[in-house]
N, C-alpha and C positions, 0 to 999 in steps of 0.2 A: 510769770511762770515759764514762758518760752525761753527767756534768757537763762534762767536757772537750769532748765532741762538741757539746753544746749551746752552749758558749762559742764554738767555732769557727763554728757556724751563726750565732750572733749577730753575729760579726765579718764573715763572708764570704758568708753566705747560700747561694744555690743553687750558686754557683761551687765551694764546697768539697765539695758532694755529687758534682758531676761529676768533680772532681779526684781524690777518693777512688776512684771507680770506674775512672778512667783509670789511676791508679797501680797498682791491683790488676791490671788487664789487662796491665800491663807487667811483672808478676811480683813486685811489691812487696806483701807480705801486709798491706795496709791493711784495717781493719774496715769495708769499703764497705757491706756489708749492714746493719750496725748503724747506720752513718751515715745511710743512706737511711730506715730505720725511725725513727730519732731525729728526722730532719728532718720526716717525716710527723707524728710526735707533736707537734712544735713547731707545725706547721701547724694541728693540731686546736685549738690554743689561740689561733689568730688571728695569730700572729707572721709566718708565711710562708703562701704560697698553696700548697695541695695540688697544684694543676695545675703550678705552677712546680717543685715538688719532683719530680713525676712526669717532667716534661720533662727536668730536669737528670739524673735517673736514667737515662732512655733515652739521652740524648746521651753521658753518661759511659760507659754500658755498650757502646754501639756503637763509640765511639772506643777505649776500653780493649781490647775484644775484637779490634778490627782491629789495634791496636798489637801485641798478643800474637801474632797471626797473622804479622804482618810480621817480628817478632823471630825467630819460629820459622823462617819461610821464608828469611830472610837469613843467619842465623848458627847456628840450632839444629842443623842437620844436621852441620856441621863440628865443633861442640862434642861432639855425641853420638859421632861417629866417633873423636874424640880421647880422650874420657873415658868413653865408653859402657860399656866393659868393667868399669870400676870399680863401675858400678851395674847390671851384668848386662844391658846392652842391646847386642845385636849386630845384624848385617845382617838376620838372619832375623826378629828382632823388629821391626825397622824395616819390613821387607816386610809383615809381618802388620799393622802399624799402618796402612800405606798402604791395604791391602785393607779394613781396618775402616772407614776414612774414605770409601772408595769406596762401601761398602755402607750404612753407618749414620751417616755423618758429619753429615747434616742433623739427625738426632735428638740425636746426642751434643752438638753445638754448642748446640742449643736448650735441652736439659735442663741443661747445665752452668751456665747463667745462674742456676739456682736453688740451687746447692750450692757453698758456701764455697770450699774449696781447689781443687775440680775446676774452678771458674770461672777459676782462674789457669792451670791446666795445659792444658786442652783446646784453647784457641785456639792455643797454641804448638805442640802436637802436630799440630793441623790444618795449620799452616804448614809444619812439618817434613815432614809426609806429602804435601805439595803438593795438598791438597784444593783443587778449583777455587775461585778467589776469589769468583766470583759466587754459588756455592752457599753458601760460608761466610758471605758478607755477608748473604744472605737469612735464613739460620738465626740468625745473630748478632743481626740487627735484630729479628726476630720474638721471639727469646728475651729481648732487652733490653726490648722494649715490654711483654711479658706479665709478666716478673719485676718490673720497676719498678712496674707497676700493682698487682701483688699485694702487694709489700712496702709500697708507699705506702698502700694501702688498710688493711693490717693495722696499720701505725703510726698511721694517722689514727683508726681505730675503737677500738683497744685501747691507745693510747699512754699513757694515764694510769697504766698499770701496766707501764712499760718493762722493769723487771727480769724480771717474769713472762713478758712477751712474748719477750724475748731468750732466756730459758731454753727456752721451747717451740720457738723457731726453731733453737736449738742441737740440741735433741733431734731435730727434723725433719731437720736436716743430717746428723746421725750415722746416722739410719735410712736416708737417701738413700745415704750412703757405703757402708753395710753392704749395701744392695741391689745397688749397683754391683759390690762385691767378690764377692758371691755370683754375680752374672751372669757376671763374668769367669771365676771358677772353673768354673761350669757350661759355658761355651763351650769352655774348655780341655779339660775332661774329655770333652766331646762330640767335640771335634776329635781328641783322642787315640784315642777308640774308632773314629772314622771311619777314621783312618789305619791302625789295626790291622786293621780289616775289609778294607782294600785289600790 
């Protein structure tokens, strides 16, 4: 994987970094995180500019996240209403999703920029839930800037051992996903107890 990404970087430079992030935002599971880290590692050897890599990561993240939001807002709700029962999503769950994005949407969109598959899903859910676009844009931009800076810095500093770095990033992603699952379970149990108390 690393050699393939390095080859793409050699041919297309910063553009391919941004395109990977945009494609991921549109729901295509491209290894955008790995591409960004690889680009930063290449920059540490003098082939690319680390500033260029960071800017490409920010631009790609902002455009990709916005594209995911628009896809969710324009067609996501129709798809969920048509096929939602097959994946156990009904009107009640959609209502809870809207309430969630009203209360915690800013943090959800910001944090999703750091976690693999969540980065693909959350912008679309924000669009489906009709999270105010200005709030989404602010959180998406902030998350894109901070996450691009973080991944670019990691790749630049530790890129000489890319396999090891990618392994640790995968572990961190799994921990993040586990914490999200635990938080969802906790809120559901808490909500159920509140409903029983009423």
